[in-house]
Each structure stands twice: as C-alpha cells, then as structure tokens.
N, C-alpha and C positions, 0 to 999 in steps of 0.2 A: 708573554708567561713562557717560561721554558716548558712548564709541565701543559700548557695547550698545543706548543709546539710540535713537541715530542707527540702529543694525541693526534693532532692531526697528520701528522707524518705518517703515525702507525695507519690510520683509518686510510691514507691515500695508496696504499697496497692494494686493498680490496673495491675502492668506491672513489668515484670523481665528483662523486655528488657533496658540494658545499654546503648545500642547506640542512644535508643530513648529518654532517659531521660537526656543524656549528650546533645544531638541536642538542646531539649527545654531549656535546662538551658543556652545553649549558645545563644538562639535569646532572653531570657530574660534579660541576660549581656549585650547582644548589645544593647538593644532597652533602655535598661535604663540607658546605658552610652553615647549615641548619645551627641552632641558637645552644641545641642541646649538644652539639659537639665541642671539645675542649682540645683532643687528642686526635682524634680519628678524623682529621680534617686533612687538606689537598696538601698541608706543611707535611703530614705524614707520609702521603706518598712523593712528597719532593726526597724526603728521607731515606726511604727507599730506593729512589733512583740514585741518589748518590752514593749507598752505600754499595752501591752493583757498578760502578761508573770506569772498574777497572776491569768487569766483565762483560764479555759478549753475550747478550740475550738474546732470545728470541721473541718472534711475534707473541707467543702464546703466553710469555712469562709478561710482555710489557700490557698486555688486554690485563692478565690479572691482576697487575700493580692497580691498574685504574679503576677495577670494577670489585675487587675483593671484599673493600666495608663501602659501597655506596648505599647498601640496607644496611643500617645500624640503630639500635633500641635495645638497651641496657635491661630493658623487661623481657627482652625475648629470647630464645634458647636455637632460633632459625635462620639468625641473621644470614650465616654462610650460604646456606641453602637460596634462600631469597636472593642472595647478592648473584649466586652463579644462574640463578632463574634469568634474572632480568638481562645479566651480562650476554647468555645464549640469544635472546630478544634480538637485542640490541647489534651484535654481532652478526644476527642474518640480517638486520636491514642493511649493513654495508655489504651483505655478499661474502662474508667469511665462511669460505668452507665448510660443512657440517662437524669433519675431524677436528678441526682448530678450535669449533665453538664447543665441542666434548672437552677436549683437553684443559680450556680454558676453565671450562666449571667444574671439572673433576680439582685443578690445582687451588680454585678459591674455596670449594669445600673443606680442603686439606688444612687449611688456616683455622679450621677447628679444633684439631688434635694437632696439629705442626708435628705430623709423621710424614716424610717423603718418601717415596719408592725407588727416586732415581737423583740424578744431579741434579737437572731442571728444578723440580721441588723442593730437592735441600737449600737452594742458593736462595728462592725466591722464599722460601718458609724461614730461613735464616734474614735474610733482607729484613721481611716484617719486624724482624726482633731485636734487627740493629741498634735499637732505641736502649737497650738492656743494657749495652758496652759503652754509654755515653759518658762524658767528662760529668762528674758530679753534680754539677749546676743544672748541665740538661737534664741529668736523670732525676733531680729533685722537680724541675718543671714539670717533668714526664708525669710523676708521681701524684702532683697537685692536679694535673689535667683529668686524669684518669679518676682521682677522685671526684672532683667537678663533676663529670660524666654520671658517676652513682650518686649525684645528689639526693636521689629519691628513698637512699638507705641511711641510715642513722650509724654513727660511727663503729656502735658494737656488731653490728649486722655488716658493714661493712668492711672493718678490720679482719673480721671471721673470715668473709668472702677471699677476703686479698691475701689473708696466710696461706688457704688453700691452695690459690693460685702459683704462689712464691713456692711453697714446699712441693706441687708438684714440678714446676721446671729445678726445682734443687736437686730432686732426687733423681732425676735424669742422668746417665753418665755421661753425657752429651750436652749442653744446650745446643750448640749449633753442630749441624751435623756434616755439614761440607766441610772439606780441610782448610778450605780458605777463609770461612769464616772463623771457624775453630780456633785454629791458629790466630787469628788476630783480634777475635772479640772472647774467647771463652774467659778468661782469666777476669778480665774486669768487670762483665757483666756479672759471674757470680761475686764478687765482691761489693757490687751495688745490692743484689737482691738479698744478700744476708745482712747487708747494714740495713734496709728497707725491713727487713723481716725482724729484725732486732728493734728495731725504735717503733715496731708495732707490737711487742710484748709487754 
C-alpha cells in the first residue's frame, strides 16, 4: 500500500524502530477504517496525497495528512484538537523534534476553520478540500458518504446543518487560498457546492 510505504518512509527520518512504526501505522489503519466512517477513510488521505503530487511538501504537512482526522466523531466538536494531541504523542514516540510536533499540531487544528497563515497551511488545507472540485460522479459519492457518517441525524436536521456548511464555503471570496488550487479547483468546486445546495432546497 502506497500510504503505508509513505508513512514508514516518513517515520524513518526520525526513528529506525520498525516496531514503533508498525504499531503507529496499525493505529492509523484501524482508526480510519472504523464502521462509522465512509468518507474520512484512508481513501481520503490518498486523495490528499494525489492532489499534492505535483507539489513538494515537507514532513510537517505529511504528518498532518496522516493524523488530521485520526479522531473523528460526528457528535463531537473537538475532533481536531484531540487528533492534534494524539499526533504530538505519537510523534514524540518517533523522536520527532518538539518544534515539528508543535507545527503539526497547529496545522491539524487549522482544519477546524480552514484559515491558513502561510503557504504550507494553505496548500494542506486546500488539499483537504480537493474533493469539492471532483468530477460530478465522485462528488455525488462524497456527499452520499458524508450523509452516511451523519446517520444519527434525521433528514431535516442534517439538511439544515449541511446548508450551513455549504453557505459558509460559498460566501468566502476564495474557497482555495493557495494560487495552485485556486486556479485549478475554484470554479469546479463552486459549481458542485451550488448544485448540492440547490438539491437540498
């Protein structure tokens, strides 16, 4: 699996302990494969990697990719903070320098608001939203999977919440803050979001 290979390669920059690497990968694989996940799965991580394949990314971004959704519960509002905290714990096991741990943690927390402060932030946060600009059949599958993740809510409650999310994105001057994603993804993403919003009316 490419994701697994990428994770091991990343870990080996800081630690040669293969047992720790295997245990941490197993945790990632298990968490992203729970029965209540339909979109926030390993496939989502792969989609982020693919959207960044033409861009050179650093270790901070790579660790954030693996850990940004490792904790995911639709009933909670602190998933990002809990994921960031777990990431710091695991990176410490790998002997990753404290300053890198802190930057990874900060980057993960920013997925709560998708407000970046620099190029690294913007590229990662934009990649996290790359699915919004996917072909219509892929986008349709995405919204169906999101609905499945929120199965505990009835249609009325779900539609109200989803409309709020779509409205939040559509009112932004730019969906994608990096020039790379803005030029390639902006128009298609807005069309998808507008179409979904109309379907919820």
